[in-house]
N, C-alpha and C positions, 0 to 999 in steps of 0.2 A: 890558578890565578887568585882565587878567593883567599887561599892561605897566605900568599905574599901580601895581599892587601891588608889582611888582618894583622900580620906581623908588623907592617909599617904603621898601622893604627896603634897597636899596643906599644910600639917604641917611640911614638911621637911625644916630644917634650910637652905638647899641649895637654896631655892627659897624665902627666907625671903624678904618681901617688894614687891613681884610680885603681880600684880593685877589679882585676881581670879574671877572677876565678870563674871557671865555667860551671854551668849548672850540671849536676850529676845526672839528672834525668833528661835534659835537653842540651847537650854539649855545644850546639850551635848558638846558644844564648849564654849570657853572663848572669851570675847571681845578682849583681848590682843593676838596678833599673837605670842608674845614671850611665853605667858603661854600655848598656843596651841602647839607650838613647843616643849616646855619642857615636856608637858603632853604626846605627842606622843613618845618622847624619853624615858620617864619613863615607859610607857606601853611596849615598845619594849624591854627594859632591863629586865623586869619581864617575858615577854613571852619566852625569850631565856633561862631563868633560870630553869634548870631541874636537879634534884639530884636523882641519882639511889641509893636506900636504899638496904641494905642487904636482902636476901631472908630469911624470918623468918621460912620458912618451911624446911630449910636446916637441915640435921642431926647435923650440928655443934651446933645448938641451943638446942639440947638435946631431941628432940622428946617429950616423956611424961613429961620430966623434963625441960620444956622451961625455959631458962635462960633470964628473962626479963632484968635484969641489964646488961648483956653482950650485948644483942641486942640493948638496948638504947645507950650504950657506942659506939658500932659500927656505929649506926645511926649518933651519934654526930660526929664521925670521918669523915663520908662521907659528912656531911654538911660542916664541917670545911675545908675539902679537896677541896670543891667547892669555898672556899674563903669567906664563910659567918661565922658569929658569932652565937653561940648558947647561948640563955639566960639561965643563971644558975637557 
């Protein structure tokens, strides 16, 4: 998971032109103190992101007739309510 997060960080247009050369002695760090600071901030922003999804075991979703479409729509609303976009 950390590799995927780092890949997204390094590809972000917000950090275009930043030097992402890794330290030869400590490859978990960058040579650039600016890149390290940005990486720390990026990780912290994702660590605080928690979205509570609806309880699919709720009788609202129909018991034996589980309404997948309604559940998906309610999950999408919960994600968007957190200020994120849902890819169509």
